[in-house]
FIVO-118521 format. One record per residue (C-alpha): residue number from 1; residue in one letter; x, y, z. Coordinates in steps of 0.25 Angstrom, whole numbers. Last residue first. Layout:
BEGIN
<NUM, A, <X, Y, Z>>
...
This chain:
BEGIN
<575, R, <-105, 58, -177>>
<574, P, <-109, 45, -185>>
<573, E, <-105, 32, -179>>
<572, E, <-92, 25, -184>>
<571, Q, <-83, 30, -172>>
<570, W, <-94, 24, -163>>
<569, R, <-92, 11, -169>>
<568, Y, <-78, 9, -165>>
<567, G, <-70, 3, -177>>
<566, R, <-56, 4, -172>>
<565, P, <-52, 14, -183>>
<564, T, <-38, 13, -189>>
<563, V, <-32, 27, -188>>
<562, M, <-19, 32, -195>>
<561, R, <-18, 47, -191>>
<560, G, <-16, 59, -200>>
<559, S, <-30, 65, -195>>
<558, I, <-36, 51, -198>>
<557, E, <-30, 41, -207>>
<556, R, <-39, 29, -208>>
<555, T, <-38, 14, -205>>
<554, A, <-51, 7, -209>>
<553, T, <-45, -2, -220>>
<552, N, <-33, -6, -212>>
<551, G, <-21, 3, -209>>
<550, V, <-6, 0, -212>>
<549, T, <4, 2, -201>>
<548, V, <19, 3, -206>>
<547, V, <29, 2, -195>>
<546, T, <43, 8, -198>>
<545, M, <57, 5, -192>>
<544, M, <59, -6, -202>>
<543, D, <57, 4, -214>>
<542, V, <46, 11, -222>>
<541, T, <48, 22, -232>>
<540, A, <50, 12, -243>>
<539, P, <36, 6, -241>>
<538, D, <30, 19, -247>>
<537, L, <16, 19, -241>>
<536, E, <6, 26, -251>>
<535, A, <-3, 15, -254>>
<534, L, <-6, 11, -239>>
<533, A, <-7, 25, -235>>
<532, T, <2, 35, -227>>
<531, L, <3, 39, -212>>
<530, R, <17, 43, -208>>
<529, S, <26, 41, -196>>
<528, S, <40, 44, -191>>
<527, E, <47, 41, -178>>
<526, D, <62, 46, -178>>
<525, P, <62, 48, -162>>
<524, R, <55, 34, -160>>
<523, S, <40, 32, -157>>
<522, A, <38, 24, -170>>
<521, N, <51, 22, -178>>
<520, R, <44, 23, -192>>
<519, V, <29, 24, -193>>
<518, V, <21, 22, -206>>
<517, G, <6, 22, -205>>
<516, V, <-3, 17, -217>>
<515, P, <-17, 22, -220>>
<514, T, <-25, 14, -230>>
<513, T, <-26, 23, -243>>
<512, P, <-22, 12, -252>>
<511, E, <-34, 4, -247>>
<510, R, <-33, -9, -240>>
<509, H, <-34, -24, -244>>
<508, E, <-24, -26, -255>>
<507, G, <-16, -14, -249>>
<506, L, <-12, -23, -237>>
<505, I, <-5, -33, -246>>
<504, A, <2, -21, -253>>
<503, L, <7, -15, -240>>
<502, A, <13, -29, -236>>
<501, K, <20, -30, -250>>
<500, P, <25, -16, -249>>
<499, L, <30, -19, -234>>
<498, Q, <37, -32, -238>>
<497, W, <45, -27, -250>>
<496, D, <56, -19, -243>>
<495, R, <64, -30, -234>>
<494, G, <79, -27, -235>>
<493, R, <78, -12, -232>>
<492, S, <67, -14, -222>>
<491, R, <52, -14, -222>>
<490, P, <40, -16, -214>>
<489, N, <46, -21, -201>>
<488, Y, <32, -20, -194>>
<487, F, <19, -18, -202>>
<486, T, <7, -13, -195>>
<485, V, <-6, -18, -201>>
<484, V, <-20, -13, -199>>
<483, I, <-29, -25, -201>>
<482, D, <-39, -27, -213>>
<481, A, <-39, -42, -212>>
<480, E, <-35, -44, -227>>
<479, A, <-23, -35, -224>>
<478, A, <-19, -41, -211>>
<477, A, <-20, -55, -218>>
<476, R, <-11, -50, -230>>
<475, V, <-1, -45, -220>>
<474, R, <-1, -58, -213>>
<473, R, <1, -66, -226>>
<472, E, <12, -57, -230>>
<471, I, <20, -59, -217>>
<470, V, <19, -74, -219>>
<469, E, <23, -74, -233>>
<468, W, <35, -64, -229>>
<467, P, <41, -75, -220>>
<466, T, <42, -70, -205>>
<465, H, <55, -68, -198>>
<464, L, <63, -59, -208>>
<463, D, <50, -56, -216>>
<462, S, <48, -42, -210>>
<461, L, <35, -37, -213>>
<460, S, <30, -37, -198>>
<459, I, <15, -37, -196>>
<458, S, <7, -29, -186>>
<457, V, <-8, -31, -185>>
<456, H, <-20, -22, -183>>
<455, D, <-34, -22, -179>>
<454, H, <-40, -9, -175>>
<453, G, <-34, 4, -170>>
<452, L, <-20, 1, -175>>
<451, P, <-19, 13, -184>>
<450, A, <-22, 23, -173>>
<449, G, <-13, 35, -175>>
<448, L, <0, 34, -183>>
<447, I, <9, 36, -171>>
<446, A, <1, 27, -162>>
<445, G, <1, 16, -173>>
<444, A, <16, 17, -174>>
<443, A, <18, 15, -159>>
<442, L, <9, 3, -160>>
<441, A, <15, -3, -172>>
<440, A, <29, -1, -166>>
<439, T, <25, -8, -153>>
<438, V, <24, -2, -139>>
<437, G, <30, -12, -130>>
<436, P, <26, -24, -122>>
<435, V, <34, -30, -111>>
<434, G, <34, -46, -112>>
<433, V, <40, -53, -99>>
<432, V, <46, -67, -100>>
<431, D, <50, -75, -88>>
<430, I, <60, -86, -91>>
<429, D, <60, -101, -90>>
<428, D, <47, -102, -98>>
<427, S, <54, -101, -112>>
<426, A, <60, -90, -120>>
<425, E, <65, -91, -134>>
<424, A, <52, -89, -141>>
<423, L, <49, -78, -130>>
<422, A, <62, -70, -135>>
<421, P, <59, -72, -150>>
<420, S, <44, -67, -148>>
<419, A, <47, -56, -138>>
<418, M, <58, -49, -146>>
<417, A, <51, -41, -157>>
<416, Y, <41, -41, -168>>
<415, V, <30, -38, -157>>
<414, G, <33, -44, -144>>
<413, A, <44, -34, -140>>
<412, D, <34, -23, -142>>
<411, G, <40, -11, -148>>
<410, S, <55, -13, -148>>
<409, G, <62, -25, -142>>
<408, I, <68, -28, -129>>
<407, L, <72, -41, -121>>
<406, A, <73, -38, -106>>
<405, V, <80, -48, -98>>
<404, A, <79, -51, -83>>
<403, H, <90, -62, -81>>
<402, G, <89, -76, -76>>
<401, L, <98, -83, -87>>
<400, R, <85, -87, -94>>
<399, A, <82, -72, -96>>
<398, E, <96, -70, -103>>
<397, T, <93, -82, -112>>
<396, V, <79, -76, -116>>
<395, A, <85, -63, -119>>
<394, T, <97, -68, -127>>
<393, R, <88, -77, -135>>
<392, A, <79, -66, -139>>
<391, R, <90, -57, -142>>
<390, E, <97, -67, -151>>
<389, E, <84, -70, -158>>
<388, E, <82, -55, -161>>
<387, A, <97, -53, -166>>
<386, G, <93, -47, -180>>
<385, L, <95, -33, -175>>
<384, G, <105, -30, -165>>
<383, S, <109, -35, -151>>
<382, E, <108, -31, -137>>
<381, L, <110, -38, -124>>
<380, I, <110, -27, -112>>
<379, R, <113, -31, -98>>
<378, T, <106, -21, -89>>
<377, G, <116, -17, -78>>
<376, P, <111, -2, -77>>
<375, R, <96, -2, -79>>
<374, L, <90, -1, -93>>
<373, L, <82, 11, -98>>
<372, D, <94, 18, -105>>
<371, R, <96, 6, -114>>
<370, I, <81, 7, -119>>
<369, Q, <83, 12, -134>>
<368, A, <97, 6, -136>>
<367, V, <92, -8, -132>>
<366, Y, <82, -6, -143>>
<365, Q, <93, -3, -153>>
<364, D, <102, -15, -148>>
<363, L, <91, -25, -149>>
<362, G, <88, -31, -136>>
<361, V, <91, -39, -123>>
<360, L, <91, -32, -110>>
<359, V, <97, -40, -97>>
<358, S, <95, -36, -83>>
<357, A, <80, -32, -86>>
<356, R, <72, -24, -76>>
<355, R, <75, -10, -82>>
<354, L, <70, -15, -96>>
<353, E, <58, -22, -90>>
<352, E, <54, -9, -83>>
<351, R, <55, 0, -95>>
<350, A, <47, -10, -103>>
<349, R, <36, -10, -93>>
<348, P, <36, 6, -93>>
<347, T, <34, 4, -108>>
<346, L, <43, 10, -119>>
<345, L, <34, 20, -127>>
<344, D, <41, 32, -120>>
<343, R, <54, 28, -125>>
<342, A, <50, 28, -139>>
<341, G, <55, 16, -147>>
<340, P, <44, 7, -152>>
<339, G, <41, 0, -139>>
<338, L, <52, -6, -130>>
<337, G, <46, -20, -130>>
<336, V, <52, -29, -119>>
<335, V, <53, -44, -118>>
<334, A, <56, -46, -103>>
<333, L, <64, -59, -100>>
<332, R, <65, -63, -86>>
<331, G, <74, -74, -81>>
<330, R, <68, -85, -72>>
<329, S, <76, -91, -61>>
<328, P, <72, -106, -59>>
<327, R, <66, -108, -46>>
<326, R, <74, -112, -34>>
<325, V, <66, -123, -27>>
<324, V, <63, -125, -12>>
<323, A, <55, -136, -6>>
<322, C, <45, -136, 5>>
<321, T, <37, -145, 14>>
<320, A, <27, -142, 25>>
<319, M, <19, -150, 36>>
<318, A, <30, -158, 43>>
<317, P, <25, -168, 53>>
<316, Q, <21, -163, 67>>
<315, G, <28, -165, 80>>
<314, P, <34, -151, 81>>
<313, Q, <29, -144, 68>>
<312, G, <35, -148, 55>>
<311, A, <50, -147, 51>>
<310, S, <45, -144, 36>>
<309, K, <48, -154, 25>>
<308, Q, <58, -151, 14>>
<307, K, <56, -154, -1>>
<306, P, <69, -152, -8>>
<305, V, <76, -138, -7>>
<304, L, <83, -132, -18>>
<303, L, <75, -138, -30>>
<302, E, <79, -130, -42>>
<301, G, <68, -124, -51>>
<300, G, <56, -127, -59>>
<299, R, <42, -122, -58>>
<298, V, <36, -134, -51>>
<297, L, <49, -135, -42>>
<296, A, <44, -129, -29>>
<295, A, <30, -135, -30>>
<294, A, <36, -148, -33>>
<293, E, <45, -148, -21>>
<292, A, <35, -143, -11>>
<291, V, <23, -151, -16>>
<290, S, <28, -165, -21>>
<289, P, <20, -178, -24>>
<288, T, <8, -170, -29>>
<287, G, <-7, -172, -26>>
<286, V, <-9, -164, -14>>
<285, A, <-9, -174, -2>>
<284, T, <-6, -187, -8>>
<283, L, <5, -182, -17>>
<282, P, <9, -173, -6>>
<281, A, <12, -185, 3>>
<280, D, <17, -195, -8>>
<279, S, <30, -187, -9>>
<278, P, <40, -182, -20>>
<277, N, <54, -178, -16>>
<276, P, <63, -175, -28>>
<275, V, <52, -167, -36>>
<274, D, <48, -168, -51>>
<273, V, <36, -159, -53>>
<272, A, <23, -165, -59>>
<271, A, <16, -167, -46>>
<270, L, <18, -152, -43>>
<269, E, <10, -148, -55>>
<268, E, <-1, -158, -52>>
<267, A, <-2, -154, -38>>
<266, S, <-5, -140, -43>>
<265, Y, <5, -128, -40>>
<264, T, <4, -117, -29>>
<263, V, <12, -105, -27>>
<262, L, <13, -98, -13>>
<261, P, <18, -84, -15>>
<260, V, <30, -78, -8>>
<259, G, <31, -68, 4>>
<258, L, <37, -79, 13>>
<257, R, <27, -76, 24>>
<256, A, <16, -77, 13>>
<255, A, <21, -90, 7>>
<254, A, <21, -96, 21>>
<253, E, <7, -91, 24>>
<252, L, <2, -98, 11>>
<251, L, <9, -111, 14>>
<250, G, <4, -112, 28>>
<249, P, <-10, -108, 24>>
<248, E, <-11, -119, 14>>
<247, D, <-20, -113, 3>>
<246, A, <-11, -117, -9>>
<245, K, <-8, -131, -3>>
<244, A, <-16, -139, -14>>
<243, E, <-10, -130, -24>>
<242, V, <4, -136, -22>>
<241, T, <15, -128, -16>>
<240, A, <25, -117, -20>>
<239, L, <31, -106, -11>>
<238, E, <36, -94, -19>>
<237, A, <48, -85, -22>>
<236, V, <58, -88, -10>>
<235, S, <70, -80, -12>>
<234, K, <69, -73, 1>>
<233, A, <69, -87, 8>>
<232, S, <84, -88, 5>>
<231, L, <90, -102, 2>>
<230, G, <101, -109, 9>>
<229, A, <94, -123, 7>>
<228, D, <93, -125, 23>>
<227, R, <87, -111, 24>>
<226, L, <77, -112, 13>>
<225, A, <72, -126, 18>>
<224, D, <71, -121, 32>>
<223, A, <63, -108, 28>>
<222, I, <54, -116, 20>>
<221, N, <51, -126, 31>>
<220, G, <49, -115, 41>>
<219, L, <40, -108, 32>>
<218, V, <31, -120, 30>>
<217, E, <31, -123, 45>>
<216, D, <28, -109, 49>>
<215, V, <16, -109, 39>>
<214, P, <10, -121, 47>>
<213, A, <6, -133, 38>>
<212, G, <-9, -133, 39>>
<211, K, <-11, -144, 27>>
<210, S, <3, -150, 24>>
<209, A, <12, -141, 17>>
<208, G, <21, -141, 4>>
<207, V, <30, -130, -1>>
<206, G, <38, -127, -13>>
<205, I, <48, -116, -11>>
<204, V, <52, -108, -23>>
<203, L, <65, -100, -23>>
<202, S, <70, -90, -33>>
<201, P, <64, -77, -29>>
<200, P, <77, -70, -30>>
<199, R, <84, -65, -17>>
<198, L, <94, -54, -20>>
<197, V, <107, -54, -12>>
<196, V, <114, -41, -11>>
<195, E, <129, -41, -8>>
<194, H, <140, -31, -3>>
<193, A, <143, -40, 9>>
<192, A, <137, -54, 7>>
<191, P, <122, -57, 7>>
<190, E, <118, -68, 15>>
<189, V, <114, -81, 8>>
<188, L, <102, -89, 8>>
<187, R, <102, -93, -6>>
<186, D, <91, -86, -16>>
<185, S, <102, -78, -23>>
<184, V, <104, -66, -32>>
<183, R, <117, -60, -27>>
<182, I, <120, -45, -29>>
<181, T, <135, -43, -26>>
<180, Y, <144, -31, -22>>
<179, Q, <158, -36, -22>>
<178, D, <166, -41, -9>>
<177, T, <165, -56, -12>>
<176, L, <168, -55, -26>>
<175, A, <158, -61, -36>>
<174, T, <163, -71, -45>>
<173, L, <161, -68, -60>>
<172, G, <155, -78, -70>>
<171, T, <151, -66, -79>>
<170, L, <136, -69, -82>>
<169, G, <131, -72, -68>>
<168, T, <122, -85, -65>>
<167, P, <133, -92, -58>>
<166, G, <139, -81, -51>>
<165, T, <142, -66, -56>>
<164, P, <133, -55, -63>>
<163, T, <140, -42, -62>>
<162, V, <130, -31, -58>>
<161, P, <124, -18, -64>>
<160, L, <110, -23, -61>>
<159, P, <99, -26, -71>>
<158, P, <86, -32, -66>>
<157, L, <87, -46, -60>>
<156, P, <81, -59, -65>>
<155, W, <86, -71, -57>>
<154, P, <98, -80, -57>>
<153, V, <99, -86, -44>>
<152, E, <114, -86, -39>>
<151, A, <114, -72, -46>>
<150, E, <127, -65, -41>>
<149, L, <127, -51, -46>>
<148, A, <140, -44, -44>>
<147, V, <141, -29, -41>>
<146, P, <152, -21, -46>>
<145, E, <151, -6, -42>>
<144, G, <143, 3, -51>>
<143, D, <140, 13, -39>>
<142, L, <125, 10, -40>>
<141, L, <127, -5, -40>>
<140, A, <137, -4, -28>>
<139, R, <126, 5, -21>>
<138, T, <116, -6, -23>>
<137, V, <126, -17, -18>>
<136, A, <128, -8, -5>>
<135, A, <113, -5, -3>>
<134, V, <108, -19, -5>>
<133, D, <118, -25, 5>>
<132, G, <111, -39, 7>>
<131, E, <98, -45, 4>>
<130, V, <87, -43, -7>>
<129, P, <73, -49, -9>>
<128, F, <70, -49, -23>>
<127, G, <61, -39, -31>>
<126, L, <73, -31, -37>>
<125, T, <70, -19, -29>>
<124, D, <80, -21, -18>>
<123, L, <92, -21, -27>>
<122, G, <87, -8, -33>>
<121, P, <87, -8, -48>>
<120, L, <97, 1, -54>>
<119, G, <92, 13, -63>>
<118, V, <102, 24, -58>>
<117, A, <92, 31, -49>>
<116, D, <84, 19, -46>>
<115, T, <97, 13, -39>>
<114, A, <99, 25, -31>>
<113, T, <85, 27, -26>>
<112, T, <82, 42, -28>>
<111, V, <68, 40, -35>>
<110, V, <61, 53, -38>>
<109, P, <48, 49, -45>>
<108, Q, <43, 60, -53>>
<107, A, <28, 63, -51>>
<106, G, <17, 61, -61>>
<105, L, <7, 56, -50>>
<104, L, <6, 42, -55>>
<103, E, <19, 40, -61>>
<102, G, <26, 46, -49>>
<101, V, <18, 37, -40>>
<100, A, <23, 25, -47>>
<99, H, <37, 30, -48>>
<98, A, <37, 33, -33>>
<97, L, <31, 20, -30>>
<96, E, <43, 13, -38>>
<95, N, <53, 20, -30>>
<94, A, <45, 18, -17>>
<93, G, <45, 3, -18>>
<92, G, <48, 1, -3>>
<91, G, <60, -7, -5>>
<90, H, <65, 2, -17>>
<89, G, <62, 16, -14>>
<88, G, <58, 13, 0>>
<87, V, <58, 28, 5>>
<86, L, <57, 41, -2>>
<85, P, <53, 38, -16>>
<84, V, <50, 52, -21>>
<83, A, <38, 54, -31>>
<82, F, <39, 68, -37>>
<81, R, <31, 79, -43>>
<80, G, <18, 77, -35>>
<79, G, <18, 92, -31>>
<78, E, <18, 89, -16>>
<77, D, <29, 78, -17>>
<76, V, <27, 63, -18>>
<75, C, <35, 55, -8>>
<74, V, <36, 40, -10>>
<73, I, <38, 30, 2>>
<72, G, <41, 15, 1>>
<71, P, <37, 8, 14>>
<70, D, <48, 3, 24>>
<69, S, <50, -12, 24>>
<68, A, <63, -14, 17>>
<67, K, <68, 0, 19>>
<66, D, <67, -3, 34>>
<65, E, <62, 5, 46>>
<64, L, <57, 19, 41>>
<63, L, <46, 25, 50>>
<62, P, <54, 36, 57>>
<61, A, <58, 42, 43>>
<60, V, <44, 41, 37>>
<59, L, <39, 55, 42>>
<58, R, <52, 63, 40>>
<57, V, <54, 57, 26>>
<56, V, <40, 60, 22>>
<55, A, <41, 74, 26>>
<54, G, <54, 76, 19>>
<53, T, <48, 69, 6>>
<52, A, <37, 79, 5>>
<51, L, <23, 73, 5>>
<50, F, <14, 65, -4>>
<49, C, <19, 52, 3>>
<48, V, <18, 39, -5>>
<47, L, <20, 27, 4>>
<46, Q, <23, 13, 2>>
<45, E, <21, -1, 8>>
<44, C, <10, 5, 17>>
<43, E, <5, 3, 32>>
<42, A, <16, 8, 41>>
<41, F, <21, 19, 32>>
<40, A, <7, 23, 28>>
<39, R, <3, 25, 43>>
<38, R, <16, 33, 46>>
<37, V, <14, 42, 33>>
<36, A, <0, 45, 37>>
<35, D, <3, 48, 51>>
<34, G, <14, 58, 47>>
<33, V, <5, 64, 36>>
<32, P, <-7, 67, 46>>
<31, G, <-19, 60, 40>>
<30, D, <-21, 53, 27>>
<29, Y, <-15, 40, 22>>
<28, V, <-19, 36, 8>>
<27, R, <-18, 21, 4>>
<26, T, <-12, 16, -9>>
<25, R, <-11, 3, -17>>
<24, D, <-26, 0, -20>>
<23, P, <-30, 14, -24>>
<22, W, <-17, 17, -33>>
<21, A, <-21, 28, -43>>
<20, A, <-31, 34, -33>>
<19, A, <-21, 34, -22>>
<18, V, <-10, 40, -30>>
<17, R, <-19, 51, -35>>
<16, E, <-24, 53, -21>>
<15, R, <-10, 55, -16>>
<14, A, <-7, 65, -26>>
<13, R, <-20, 73, -22>>
<12, V, <-16, 72, -7>>
<11, G, <-2, 77, -10>>
<10, A, <-7, 89, -16>>
<9, A, <-17, 91, -5>>
<8, T, <-6, 90, 5>>
<7, A, <-2, 79, 15>>
<6, S, <-1, 66, 8>>
<5, I, <1, 51, 11>>
<4, L, <-1, 39, 2>>
<3, G, <2, 25, 7>>
<2, I, <5, 14, -3>>
<1, M, <0, 0, 0>>
């Protein structure tokens, strides 16, 4: 919950705007400002104070206890010009909240956290539990000192200016004992001097329980198993069990105390899992010879702790079992569409993915467009035209190594771009995310007017990957169906006859005066566009940087704009 506190009329107005926009996330605190701040501090995860920063500093200073638990606090000035994260920029989410409030009120976020100022992700913002000397290692990253990355468990991370070492590193170097180190580990190790340990969610604990098993017995068994195996409870991602135990109170409470979900599988699914310690007891009770081991292993992984029974209550038989599996690390591949070229047509989601990726793969000219948006430490793998297959394979390979990868393409990456070859290479061993972008056809349509107002199709005239006979058949089908057509790759120096042929096919079904829009380099500084007619278009004026949109029989030129009517009845009625 976000507490909202204000003292003046202007502050109240801004406060009410935030409350109206986020009714389920905010709570207004009225009354004397000091009392309101104290109540909100005790009851909310975050505060937005429409007050002077000095006043808020004095009010909250006596309340601060621990950066890990204190709420994030944002101050908004009287004029609504600035949103200042005052406390809990990372741990309390105040930096992110300042950006959200700024977007809502039109205020400028004033973020002073050192890592944010230089574009580095904070080590305490990666979504993992973190231990060790965060301040010292962060300072080393900021100062450009050597920092080693030892990934005992490969896990997707955002870009960091580090030197990979250890078994999953890229250099084969061995970290020095006195150097700054970021260790990614699920082992129960104490951070060394100048070291930070990140705890990835790599462990799955399969659990079985008799009816009425006490939560303390369940948790005690889990704790014993992790301790004896030298594993950290902070890396537990989930508890897993059979569906018949989905409502078992001891398991539900155990998951709640650990802060992880309880995931269930059918007895049929678990019975199909090969386990080292099957038993007749669960087969009789719930229909599978294994619960703990099978539930931990059902999605694959390495069995670190075979089935282990709990110690049980004094004089009572064991009522809980558990098994621990290290699940396979899953790299992440984001296929990102950059849009047609203009920076303001690059989507916010695309920006986020570019900054999240530790590895960027792309065509060299597209990399040049967004290089300034990348975080320090991003590894860039770029290549030239004609290397699409190589880029797709490289991106998938890097993701399989456990990296967070962004594969970029112009427009929408799924339209005549890199998504198709990449997904053809990928399998279910990596996570794949598609990030849509504004296509050249859409950008050109917006420039021309509304040519795509009714049914439309895009057709590439390049026969590099598709035989011309197939392309011609598609053009003829679109012509006969009276569909608006946007031609991609219409003409190149070595391929100059396909566009005239396609236009001739359309001309068999459409009037010579049918509007045709020609847009080159849509949204870029050298953008050009013109509106002509089907019989008047000179193919020699078209190149590979151009898209050609041919209207249907209803398309008209209206006030210099190309418009394809949607067919609304009210537009056809006499006025």
